[in-house]
C-alpha positions as CSV (number, residue, x, y, z in Angstrom):
1,M,2.2,-4.5,-12.7
2,E,0.7,-3.2,-9.5
3,Q,4.1,-3.6,-7.8
4,R,5.8,-1.4,-10.3
5,Y,2.9,1.0,-10.1
6,D,3.3,1.3,-6.3
7,A,7.2,1.7,-6.7
8,V,6.7,4.6,-9.1
9,K,4.1,6.1,-6.8
10,D,6.3,5.8,-3.7
11,V,9.3,7.4,-5.4
12,L,7.3,10.3,-6.8
13,E,5.7,10.9,-3.4
14,G,9.2,11.1,-1.9
15,N,8.8,8.0,0.3
16,G,12.4,6.8,-0.1
17,P,14.8,5.6,-2.7
18,W,14.3,2.7,-5.1
19,P,14.3,-0.8,-3.5
20,G,17.8,-1.9,-2.6
21,D,19.0,1.6,-2.8
22,I,19.7,1.2,-6.6
23,D,19.9,4.4,-8.5
24,P,18.3,4.3,-11.9
25,V,19.7,6.4,-14.8
26,V,16.6,8.1,-15.8
27,E,14.8,11.3,-14.8
28,V,11.0,11.2,-14.1
29,A,9.4,14.4,-15.4
30,T,5.6,14.2,-14.9
31,A,2.6,12.4,-16.1
32,E,-1.2,12.3,-15.6
33,C,-2.9,9.1,-16.3
34,C,-4.9,6.3,-14.7
35,G,-3.9,3.8,-12.1
36,P,-4.6,0.1,-11.9
37,G,-8.1,0.7,-10.7
38,G,-8.8,3.0,-13.6
39,G,-9.3,6.2,-11.5
40,A,-7.3,9.4,-11.8
41,V,-4.1,9.4,-10.0
42,P,-3.5,12.9,-8.4
43,W,0.1,12.2,-7.5
44,L,1.0,12.0,-11.2
45,A,-0.5,15.4,-11.9
46,L,2.7,17.3,-10.9
47,S,3.6,20.8,-11.9
48,P,7.3,21.3,-13.1
49,A,8.0,23.0,-9.7
50,D,6.9,19.9,-7.9
51,R,8.9,17.3,-9.8
52,P,11.2,15.2,-7.7
53,T,14.8,16.4,-7.3
54,D,16.2,13.8,-5.0
55,K,19.7,13.0,-6.4
56,A,19.3,9.4,-5.3
57,Y,17.0,8.7,-8.3
58,V,17.0,11.8,-10.5
59,S,19.5,12.0,-13.3
60,R,20.2,15.2,-15.1
61,P,20.2,15.5,-18.9
62,A,23.6,14.6,-20.5
63,E,24.8,12.7,-17.5
64,F,26.5,10.1,-19.7
65,L,28.4,12.9,-21.6
66,R,29.4,14.5,-18.3
67,L,30.9,11.2,-17.1
68,Q,32.8,10.9,-20.4
69,L,34.1,14.5,-20.0
70,R,35.3,13.9,-16.4
71,L,37.1,10.8,-17.5
72,R,38.7,12.5,-20.4
73,V,39.8,15.5,-18.4
74,A,41.3,13.1,-15.7
75,V,43.3,11.2,-18.4
76,F,44.6,14.4,-19.9
77,A,45.6,15.7,-16.4
78,A,47.4,12.4,-15.7
79,T,49.2,12.6,-19.0
80,V,50.4,16.1,-18.3
81,A,51.5,15.1,-14.8
82,V,53.6,12.2,-16.2
83,A,55.1,14.5,-18.8
84,A,56.1,17.0,-16.1
85,V,57.8,14.2,-14.1
86,L,59.7,13.0,-17.1
87,A,60.8,16.5,-17.9
88,L,62.2,16.9,-14.4
89,M,63.9,13.5,-14.8
90,G,65.5,14.9,-17.9
91,V,67.8,17.0,-15.8
92,W,69.6,13.7,-14.8
93,W,68.6,11.5,-17.7
94,W,68.2,13.4,-20.9
95,P,66.1,10.7,-22.9
96,A,63.3,11.3,-20.3
97,F,62.9,14.9,-21.6
98,F,62.2,13.6,-25.1
99,L,59.7,11.1,-23.7
100,A,57.9,14.0,-22.1
101,L,57.8,15.9,-25.4
102,G,56.5,12.8,-27.1
103,L,53.7,12.5,-24.7
104,L,52.7,16.0,-25.1
105,F,52.8,15.8,-28.9
106,V,50.5,12.8,-28.8
107,L,48.1,14.5,-26.5
108,E,47.9,17.6,-28.7
109,R,47.4,15.4,-31.8
110,L,44.5,13.5,-30.2
111,A,42.9,16.2,-28.1
112,G,43.9,19.5,-29.6
113,K,41.4,22.0,-30.8
114,G,39.2,20.4,-33.4
115,R,40.7,16.9,-32.9
116,N,38.6,13.8,-32.3
117,L,39.2,13.8,-28.5
118,D,38.8,17.6,-28.1
119,P,36.7,18.1,-24.9
120,E,34.8,20.8,-26.5
121,H,32.9,18.2,-28.6
122,L,31.5,16.8,-25.3
123,R,30.8,20.2,-23.9
124,R,28.8,21.0,-27.0
125,G,26.9,17.8,-26.7
126,I,26.1,18.5,-23.1
127,R,24.7,22.0,-23.9
128,G,22.7,20.4,-26.7
129,E,21.0,17.7,-24.6
130,E,20.3,20.3,-21.9
131,A,18.7,22.6,-24.5
132,V,16.5,19.8,-25.7
133,A,15.6,18.9,-22.1
134,D,14.5,22.5,-21.4
135,V,12.3,22.4,-24.5
136,L,10.7,19.1,-23.5
137,A,9.8,20.5,-20.2
138,A,7.1,22.5,-22.0
139,L,5.2,19.3,-22.9
140,P,1.8,18.9,-21.4
141,S,1.5,17.2,-18.0
142,S,0.3,14.0,-19.6
143,Y,3.9,13.3,-20.8
144,W,6.8,11.8,-19.1
145,V,10.4,12.7,-20.1
146,L,13.3,10.3,-19.2
147,H,16.9,11.3,-19.8
148,G,19.9,9.1,-20.3
149,V,18.0,5.8,-20.5
150,W,20.5,2.9,-20.4
151,T,19.3,0.0,-22.6
152,G,22.1,-2.4,-21.9
153,H,23.6,-1.6,-25.3
154,G,23.9,2.1,-25.3
155,D,22.6,5.4,-23.9
156,V,19.4,7.0,-25.3
157,D,19.5,10.8,-24.8
158,H,15.8,11.3,-24.1
159,V,12.7,9.0,-24.1
160,V,9.3,10.7,-24.2
161,I,6.2,8.8,-23.2
162,G,2.7,10.2,-23.5
163,P,-0.8,9.8,-25.0
164,T,0.7,10.0,-28.6
165,G,3.2,7.2,-28.0
166,V,6.8,6.5,-27.1
167,F,9.6,8.5,-28.7
168,A,13.4,7.9,-28.6
169,L,15.2,11.1,-29.1
170,E,18.8,11.4,-30.2
171,T,20.3,14.9,-29.9
172,K,22.7,16.3,-32.5
173,A,24.4,19.5,-31.3
174,W,25.9,20.2,-34.7
175,E,26.0,23.6,-36.4
176,G,24.8,23.6,-39.9
177,R,21.8,22.3,-41.9
178,F,20.1,18.9,-42.2
179,Y,18.1,18.4,-45.4
180,R,16.8,15.7,-47.7
181,S,18.4,15.1,-51.1
182,R,17.3,12.3,-53.5
183,G,15.6,10.5,-50.6
184,H,18.6,10.5,-48.3
185,L,19.6,12.6,-45.3
186,H,22.4,15.1,-45.8
187,Y,24.2,17.5,-43.4
188,N,26.3,20.4,-44.6
189,G,26.6,18.9,-48.1
190,K,27.6,15.4,-46.8
191,P,25.6,12.2,-46.5
192,A,24.3,11.6,-42.9
193,E,22.5,8.3,-43.1
194,H,24.5,7.1,-40.1
195,V,22.5,9.6,-38.0
196,L,19.2,7.8,-39.0
197,R,20.8,4.5,-38.3
198,Q,21.8,5.6,-34.9
199,A,18.3,6.9,-34.1
200,R,16.6,3.7,-35.3
201,G,19.0,1.7,-33.3
202,A,18.2,3.6,-30.2
203,A,14.5,3.3,-30.8
204,G,14.9,-0.5,-31.4
205,Q,16.7,-0.9,-28.1
206,V,13.9,0.8,-26.2
207,R,11.3,-1.2,-28.0
208,Q,13.2,-4.4,-27.1
209,L,13.0,-3.5,-23.4
210,L,9.3,-3.0,-23.7
211,L,8.8,-6.3,-25.6
212,E,10.8,-8.1,-22.9
213,A,8.3,-6.7,-20.4
214,G,5.4,-7.9,-22.5
215,I,4.4,-4.5,-23.9
216,D,4.0,-4.3,-27.7
217,E,4.3,-0.6,-28.5
218,W,6.1,1.0,-31.4
219,V,8.9,3.5,-30.5
220,E,9.3,6.4,-32.8
221,A,12.9,7.3,-33.7
222,V,13.6,11.0,-33.7
223,V,16.8,13.0,-34.4
224,V,16.7,16.4,-32.8
225,A,18.9,19.2,-34.2
226,A,19.8,21.2,-31.1
227,R,22.0,23.8,-32.8
228,G,21.5,23.3,-36.5
229,S,18.6,24.0,-38.8
230,V,16.4,21.4,-40.5
231,S,15.0,22.2,-43.9
232,R,11.3,21.6,-44.0
233,S,11.2,20.2,-40.4
234,P,10.2,17.6,-39.7
235,I,11.9,15.4,-42.3
236,R,10.3,11.9,-42.4
237,F,12.3,8.9,-43.4
238,R,11.5,5.2,-43.1
239,Q,11.2,4.6,-39.4
240,A,13.0,7.8,-38.4
241,N,12.4,11.5,-38.3
242,V,14.6,14.6,-38.2
243,V,13.2,17.7,-36.5
244,S,14.5,21.0,-35.3
245,I,14.6,21.8,-31.6
246,E,11.9,24.4,-32.1
247,D,9.5,21.8,-33.6
248,V,10.1,18.8,-31.3
249,V,7.2,19.5,-28.9
250,D,4.7,20.0,-31.7
251,F,6.0,16.8,-33.4
252,V,5.5,14.8,-30.3
253,T,2.0,16.1,-29.4
254,G,0.8,16.2,-33.0
255,R,1.4,12.6,-33.8
256,R,-1.8,10.8,-34.9
257,H,-1.6,7.9,-32.5
258,W,-3.1,7.2,-29.1
259,I,-2.2,4.7,-26.4
260,R,-4.3,3.8,-23.4
261,S,-3.3,5.3,-20.0
262,S,-2.8,1.9,-18.5
263,K,-0.2,1.0,-21.2
264,L,1.4,4.4,-20.7
265,L,1.9,3.7,-17.0
266,A,3.2,0.2,-17.9
267,V,5.8,1.7,-20.3
268,V,6.9,4.2,-17.7
269,A,7.3,1.6,-15.0
270,T,9.3,-0.6,-17.3
271,L,11.8,2.0,-18.3
272,V,12.1,3.5,-14.8
273,E,12.5,0.1,-13.1
274,P,16.2,0.0,-12.2
275,G,16.5,-3.8,-12.4
276,E,18.4,-6.2,-10.1
277,E,21.8,-4.7,-10.5
278,D,23.3,-1.2,-10.6
279,R,24.0,-0.3,-14.3
280,S,24.7,3.3,-13.8
281,G,28.4,2.9,-13.4
282,D,28.9,0.5,-16.4
283,R,28.3,2.6,-19.5
284,G,30.6,1.8,-22.4
285,G,30.4,3.0,-25.9
286,P,31.0,6.4,-27.6
287,P,28.9,9.4,-26.7
288,S,26.0,10.0,-29.1
289,A,26.3,13.8,-29.5
């Protein structure tokens, strides 16, 4: 425990990268708690302006979505380039021209405006996660905010750790309205129970990481509506909550729960610890926004 405590301390003080030059996929925001000896730790009482910005260990919000967007744009550009080459080949071999048209037709069907692979969906998700990150920056200094936490099974948009507990936040940058109807979550007139299942799954993955480290702490599952509205926010369901972006800070700080500062630091050290291998470049699965 003290080794992890010292590792977090060294990084926040700017004394070099993580051991082994391994880059974690989280961003440390700020905290104020007690160290192993029980005394106050001044290096954790950082103002937002003093938070670390070294790119070696700080990840921006929506980093996973940015990676997906870059990959998607690269594939689209490569497809257009191949189609252009085939079109030129059509001057000498006419079937190549029709192959080029076929490639462009498939590209438009998959990635045209409003289609499943439309890059605008990812851009909207990026803006949503950035908006939530900006709001979370207003949390008191006793809270830590981690972005893009990789659990080994998926990417959790935000994890908040503070005196009131641990929260796994899934951002939804959808326009419209979330509301409860007959005990179930709906969105714009359609059932949205899958959103709750996704949030519960993310919270469960974070809790599993803590249990593997010997820390028994419940992780609250939260869906944050970054662009839409939430009727009677927060909406509380079994092991999951839906809140509007305007209410997320009050929801986190107003929870009637308290964890010891020593456990708080242990949770932070567990989730910030990069592990023995670089996992930042191996992120499969669909984006969550």
